[in-house]
C-alpha positions in Angstrom: 30.0 -14.1 -25.8 27.0 -11.7 -25.7 25.5 -11.1 -29.1 25.4 -7.4 -29.9 22.1 -6.0 -31.1 22.1 -4.7 -34.6 21.8 -1.0 -35.3 20.0 0.9 -38.0 19.0 4.5 -38.8 15.3 5.0 -37.8 14.4 6.2 -41.3 15.7 2.9 -42.8 13.3 1.0 -40.5 10.4 3.2 -41.4 10.4 5.6 -38.4 11.1 9.1 -39.3 13.7 10.7 -36.9 11.5 13.8 -36.6 9.0 11.7 -34.6 11.8 10.7 -32.2 13.0 14.3 -31.8 9.4 15.4 -31.1 9.1 12.7 -28.5 12.3 13.7 -26.7 11.3 17.4 -26.8 7.8 16.6 -25.5 9.3 14.7 -22.5 11.6 17.6 -21.7 8.7 20.0 -21.8 6.5 17.7 -19.6 9.5 17.3 -17.1 9.5 13.6 -17.7 13.1 13.1 -16.9 14.5 10.3 -19.1 17.7 8.7 -17.8 18.2 6.1 -20.5 16.2 5.2 -23.6 16.5 2.5 -26.3 14.1 2.0 -29.2 14.2 -1.0 -31.6 12.2 -1.8 -34.7 12.3 -5.1 -36.6 14.9 -6.2 -34.0 17.3 -3.4 -34.8 18.2 -0.5 -32.4 17.2 2.8 -34.1 17.9 5.1 -31.2 19.8 5.0 -27.9 20.5 7.9 -25.5 21.5 8.6 -21.9 21.2 11.8 -19.9 24.5 12.2 -18.0 25.4 11.1 -15.4 23.2 8.1 -16.3 24.9 5.8 -18.8 24.5 2.6 -20.9 26.7 0.5 -18.6 25.2 1.6 -15.3 22.4 -0.7 -14.1 19.3 1.1 -12.8 17.4 -0.2 -9.8 14.2 -1.7 -11.1 11.0 -1.2 -9.1 8.0 -3.1 -10.4 9.6 -3.9 -13.7 11.2 -6.7 -11.6 7.8 -8.5 -11.7 8.4 -9.4 -15.3 11.4 -11.5 -14.2 9.4 -13.1 -11.4 6.6 -13.9 -13.8 9.2 -15.2 -16.3 10.4 -17.6 -13.5 6.8 -18.7 -13.0 6.6 -19.3 -16.7 9.6 -21.6 -16.6 8.1 -23.5 -13.7 4.9 -23.7 -15.7 6.6 -24.9 -18.8 8.4 -27.5 -16.7 5.1 -28.9 -15.6 5.7 -28.0 -11.9 2.7 -25.7 -11.5 -0.6 -24.8 -13.1 -2.3 -21.4 -13.2 -5.4 -22.8 -11.4 -3.4 -24.4 -8.5 -4.6 -23.1 -5.1 -1.9 -21.0 -3.4 -2.4 -23.1 -0.3 -1.1 -26.1 -2.2 2.3 -24.6 -1.6 1.7 -23.4 1.9 -0.3 -26.1 3.7 0.7 -24.7 7.1 -1.9 -21.9 6.6 -4.8 -24.2 5.5 -6.3 -25.0 8.9 -7.0 -21.3 9.7 -7.8 -20.2 6.1 -11.2 -18.8 5.2 -13.1 -19.5 2.0 -11.4 -16.6 0.1 -7.8 -17.7 0.9 -8.7 -21.3 0.1 -10.1 -20.2 -3.3 -7.0 -18.0 -4.3 -5.0 -19.4 -7.2 -1.7 -18.8 -9.0 -3.7 -17.0 -11.7 -5.3 -14.7 -9.2 -1.9 -13.8 -7.8 -0.2 -13.1 -11.1 -3.1 -11.0 -12.3 -3.3 -9.0 -9.0 -6.8 -10.2 -8.1 -6.0 -12.2 -5.0 -8.8 -10.9 -2.8 -6.6 -9.6 0.1 -7.8 -6.7 2.2 -4.9 -4.3 1.3 -1.9 -4.1 -1.0 1.7 -4.6 0.1 4.5 -2.4 -1.3 8.2 -3.0 -1.4 8.9 0.0 0.8 6.8 -1.6 3.6 8.9 -4.8 3.5 12.4 -3.8 2.7 13.1 -2.6 6.3 11.4 -5.8 7.6 13.9 -8.3 9.1 11.5 -11.0 9.9 9.6 -13.4 7.6 8.0 -11.8 4.6 5.9 -14.9 4.0 4.4 -14.6 7.5 3.8 -10.9 6.9 1.9 -11.7 3.7 -0.5 -14.2 5.2 -1.2 -12.0 8.2 -3.1 -9.6 5.8 -6.7 -10.9 5.7 -8.4 -12.3 2.6 -11.8 -10.6 2.6 -13.0 -10.7 -1.1 -13.6 -13.4 -3.7 -10.4 -13.9 -5.6 -10.4 -13.1 -9.3 -13.0 -10.3 -9.1 -11.2 -7.2 -7.8 -8.0 -5.8 -9.2 -5.6 -4.6 -6.4 -1.9 -4.2 -7.2 0.4 -5.7 -4.6 4.1 -6.6 -4.6 3.3 -9.1 -1.9 1.7 -11.4 -4.5 4.9 -11.3 -6.5 7.0 -12.3 -3.5 4.8 -15.3 -2.8 5.1 -16.3 -6.5 8.9 -16.0 -6.1 8.7 -18.2 -3.0 6.7 -20.9 -4.8 9.1 -21.0 -7.7 12.1 -21.4 -5.4 10.3 -24.3 -3.6 9.6 -26.0 -6.9 12.8 -25.4 -8.8 15.3 -25.6 -5.9 16.9 -22.3 -6.9 16.1 -18.6 -6.7 14.2 -16.8 -9.4 17.4 -14.9 -10.3 19.4 -18.2 -10.7 16.6 -19.8 -12.7 16.0 -16.8 -15.0 19.7 -16.1 -15.6 20.4 -19.7 -16.3 17.5 -20.4 -18.7 16.8 -16.9 -20.2 19.4 -14.3 -19.2 22.4 -16.0 -20.7 20.5 -16.8 -23.9 19.3 -13.2 -24.6 22.4 -11.5 -23.3 21.5 -10.0 -19.9 24.3 -8.9 -17.7 24.6 -11.0 -14.5 22.0 -8.9 -12.7 21.7 -8.7 -8.8 18.4 -9.3 -7.1 17.6 -8.3 -3.5 16.8 -11.3 -1.2 14.3 -11.3 1.6 15.4 -12.4 5.2 14.3 -15.9 4.1 16.8 -16.0 1.2 14.1 -15.6 -1.5 14.2 -13.1 -4.3 12.0 -10.1 -3.4 9.6 -10.8 -6.3 8.0 -7.4 -6.9 11.2 -5.2 -7.0 14.9 -5.1 -6.3 16.6 -6.2 -9.5 19.1 -3.9 -11.2 19.2 -3.9 -15.0 20.6 -1.7 -17.7 18.2 -0.1 -20.3 19.5 -2.6 -22.8 18.6 -5.4 -20.5 15.1 -4.1 -20.4 15.0 -3.9 -24.2 16.2 -7.4 -24.6 13.5 -8.7 -22.3 11.0 -6.8 -24.4 12.3 -8.3 -27.6 11.9 -11.8 -26.2 8.3 -11.2 -25.3 7.5 -9.4 -28.6 8.9 -12.4 -30.4 6.6 -14.8 -28.5 9.3 -16.2 -26.2 11.8 -17.0 -29.0 15.4 -15.8 -29.3 17.6 -16.6 -32.2 15.2 -19.5 -33.2 15.2 -21.0 -29.7 11.9 -21.1 -27.7 12.9 -20.0 -24.2 9.3 -19.4 -22.9 6.3 -21.2 -24.4 4.2 -19.3 -26.8 1.2 -20.4 -24.8 2.5 -18.6 -21.7 3.4 -15.4 -23.7 -0.2 -15.3 -25.1 -1.6 -15.5 -21.6 0.9 -13.0 -20.2 0.1 -10.4 -22.8 -3.7 -11.0 -22.6 -3.9 -12.3 -26.2 -5.7 -15.3 -24.8 -8.0 -15.2 -21.8 -8.0 -11.4 -21.8 -9.1 -9.7 -18.5 -11.6 -6.9 -18.5 -9.8 -3.4 -18.4 -9.9 -1.4 -15.2 -10.1 2.4 -15.8 -9.1 1.8 -19.4 -6.1 -0.3 -18.6 -5.9 -4.1 -19.1 -3.5 -5.7 -16.7 -2.4 -9.2 -17.6 0.8 -10.9 -16.2 2.4 -7.5 -15.5 2.0 -6.5 -19.1 -0.6 -3.8 -19.1 -2.3 -2.8 -22.3 -3.6 0.6 -23.4 -3.8 2.0 -27.0 -1.2 0.3 -29.1 1.2 -0.4 -26.3 1.7 -3.4 -24.0 4.0 -2.3 -21.2 5.8 -3.7 -18.3 6.3 -0.8 -15.9 7.7 0.2 -12.6 7.4 3.1 -10.2 8.9 6.5 -11.1 8.6 5.9 -14.9 10.7 2.8 -15.8 8.9 1.3 -18.9 9.4 -1.4 -21.4 6.8 -1.0 -24.1 5.9 -3.4 -26.9 4.1 -2.2 -30.0 3.3 -5.4 -31.9 1.5 -3.7 -34.7 4.8 -1.9 -35.6 7.2 -4.7 -34.5 8.7 -2.1 -32.1 10.1 -2.2 -28.6 11.2 0.7 -26.4 12.8 0.7 -23.0 13.1 3.8 -20.7 14.6 4.4 -17.3 13.5 7.6 -15.8 12.4 9.9 -13.0 8.8 10.5 -14.2 6.5 11.2 -11.3 3.5 11.8 -13.6 4.1 8.8 -15.8 3.6 10.7 -19.1 6.4 9.2 -21.3 4.4 6.3 -22.5 1.5 8.5 -23.4 3.9 10.8 -25.3 5.4 7.8 -27.1 1.9 6.9 -28.4 1.2 10.5 -29.4 4.5 11.6 -30.9 5.8 8.3 -32.5 3.1 5.6 -32.8 0.2 7.8 -34.0 2.2 9.7 -36.7 3.6 6.4 -38.0 0.2 4.8 -38.2 -1.3 7.9 -39.8 1.5 8.2 -42.4 2.0 11.8 -41.2 4.3 13.8 -43.5 7.4 15.0 -41.6 8.5 18.6 -41.8 12.3 18.0 -41.7 14.1 16.1 -44.4 15.4 12.7 -43.5 19.1 13.4 -43.5 18.7 16.7 -41.6 16.5 15.0 -39.0 18.9 12.1 -38.6 21.8 14.5 -37.8 19.7 16.5 -35.4 18.7 13.3 -33.6 22.3 12.1 -33.5 23.5 15.3 -32.0 20.6 15.4 -29.5 21.5 11.9 -28.4 25.2 12.8 -28.0 24.5 15.9 -25.9 21.9 14.5 -23.5 22.7 15.6 -19.9 21.0 16.4 -16.6 24.2 17.8 -15.1 23.0 21.4 -14.9 25.5 24.2 -15.3 24.9 25.7 -11.9 27.0 28.7 -11.0 27.2 30.3 -7.6 25.8 33.8 -7.1 28.4 36.6 -6.5 29.0 38.1 -3.1 28.4 34.9 -1.2 30.2 34.3 2.1 33.5 32.3 2.2 33.2 28.6 2.9 35.0 27.6 6.1 38.1 25.5 5.2 37.1 22.9 7.8 33.9 22.9 9.9 32.6 20.3 12.4 29.1 20.6 13.8 27.2 18.7 16.4 23.5 18.6 15.4 20.7 19.1 17.8 18.7 15.9 18.5 17.0 14.9 15.2 14.7 12.2 13.7 17.4 10.8 11.5 19.9 10.1 14.3 22.6 12.4 12.7 25.3 12.8 15.3 28.0 14.8 13.4 28.3 16.9 10.3 31.5 18.1 8.7 32.4 20.3 5.8 35.9 20.5 4.3 37.1 22.4 1.3 40.0 21.1 -0.8 42.5 23.0 -2.9 40.8 21.7 -6.0 37.5 23.5 -5.4 35.8 20.4 -4.0 33.4 20.4 -1.0 33.7 17.3 1.1 30.5 16.7 3.1 30.6 14.2 5.9 27.7 12.9 8.0 27.7 10.4 10.9 24.6 8.5 11.9 23.6 5.1 13.2 24.9 3.4 10.0 28.4 4.9 10.3 30.4 7.7 8.7 29.4 8.8 5.2 31.0 11.1 2.7 30.0 12.9 -0.5 32.5 14.9 -2.6 30.9 17.7 -4.6 32.6 20.0 -7.0 32.2 23.7 -6.3 30.4 24.9 -9.4 31.3 21.7 -11.2 30.3 18.0 -11.1 32.3 15.3 -9.4 31.7 11.6 -9.9 32.4 9.0 -7.2 30.8 6.6 -4.7 29.2 7.0 -1.3 27.7 5.1 1.5 25.4 8.0 2.4 22.2 7.1 4.2 19.1 7.7 2.1 16.5 4.9 2.4 14.0 7.3 4.0 14.0 9.4 0.8 14.6 6.5 -1.7 11.6 4.2 -1.5 13.4 2.4 1.3 16.3 1.3 -0.9 19.7 1.4 1.0 22.7 0.2 -0.9 26.0 -0.5 0.9 27.7 1.7 -1.7 26.2 3.8 -4.4 27.6 5.7 -7.4 27.0 9.4 -7.1 27.5 12.6 -9.1 27.5 15.8 -7.0 27.8 19.6 -7.4 27.8 22.4 -4.8 26.9 26.0 -5.5 25.7 29.1 -3.7 22.2 30.2 -4.4 22.3 33.1 -1.9 24.8 35.0 0.2 24.4 32.5 3.0 22.9 29.4 1.3 25.0 26.6 -0.1 23.2 23.9 -2.1 24.4 20.5 -3.0 22.8 18.3 -5.7 23.4 14.6 -5.4 22.5 12.4 -8.4 22.5 8.6 -7.9 22.9 7.2 -11.4 21.7 3.7 -10.3 18.4 5.1 -9.1 15.5 7.3 -10.1 16.2 9.6 -7.1 18.3 12.7 -6.8 18.6 14.8 -3.6 19.3 18.4 -2.7 21.0 19.3 0.6 21.1 22.9 1.7 23.2 24.6 4.3 22.0 28.0 5.5 24.2 30.1 7.8 22.3 32.1 10.4 24.6 33.6 13.0 26.1 30.8 15.1 23.7 28.2 13.7 23.6 26.4 10.4 20.3 25.0 9.2 20.5 21.8 7.1 17.7 20.6 4.9 17.5 17.6 2.6 14.8 16.8 0.0 14.4 14.5 -3.0 12.8 14.8 -6.5 10.2 12.0 -5.8 9.5 9.3 -3.4 6.7 6.9 -2.3 6.8 8.5 1.2 8.1 11.8 2.5 10.1 13.9 0.0 11.7 16.1 2.7 13.5 15.4 5.9 13.0 17.4 9.1 15.3 20.4 9.3 18.5 19.7 11.3 20.2 22.5 13.3 24.0 22.4 13.5 26.1 24.2 16.1 
């Protein structure tokens, strides 16, 4: 049975709750949208909170935080004596040796895991997720044009190749290996991990974890690979991974090691759009955050609002008991489900409407809108993937699931079915807006329908993305 993490009041563990309140307020002011957060000191959870509709039991798609699990799998293969950090990559891919230049021949496991492989360009998950052919072949088609080990260039392609190597050596996927040797020991839920067309874990991205899963991984690394007295990852590997030994020179003030980057007092494993697991060894503290944070400010604010005051012994302004109650209530009331209310005097929604769109880039062939007696708006869209439905409450939130197409706005992630929370409201006499929040992702969309005579104009946009944040307008008739 999974071992529950111990809880304690922050003040009992030497962190004044006022600092946590200031941090949460600073994130709100900076529009760093936290979805879930957990903070632990001395191994005890001192704060946990979720902004509805995000919740403790809903796993969040991990972007580059996934690399920590890939590197953990490499650690296990290393501890098993199956690979060395100085092994040439071509040792595991001899089929490319005949045509390899001096740079590819010199590239090692260490170069790959520290993102200094010497390739011409980086490779992102959004490039490969739609790719149905060999990802391995795609990787080695990118030229190696620099001496490995010298130039830092972040690339998820490196992590995929590491995942591929581990699977060859261990005879099981990284997910199977990590869950069997680490996940079950530290209490991770049985997490999914996207596979490539070759049946290999994607390496750089594609795992789904809860905020607590992230925290548990952080605690394992903070404690030098040991959990409940059992050494799961060798201390030697942890010291290399964190840069405690063989530190690499910082780039623009950031020291990148084995996906643990170091700045200030924080060693962090991070992913796109603000997911962060931060370790503060000097305070014996770990924090985990899932978020939609396009400017990546939460970690800086954590240093400023929590770490720096603790280190400085700053005198709080609010008494302990009062601050504890404020923090408790703040945690209980966290929500991103805005109280949107329709403007008065708007047109009446048609009970049932069916439109045929003009030819459009997204291949949408039909759009329907139906209104139920319970003040719910049922939006239906048909495209090349099939028929998709979202149910939104009119001036209230509705929670459900959907197959709605969205990869083009969601960093090329397309789940067969996604959880969704949705609301519809009128912002103008002729403009209906729907907000769709996907609690398993960093993304949330807006869809607007604007009536203009016999034509309805449909627009869709997203809060953040690695590519376009808005789709071309679709005209419905």
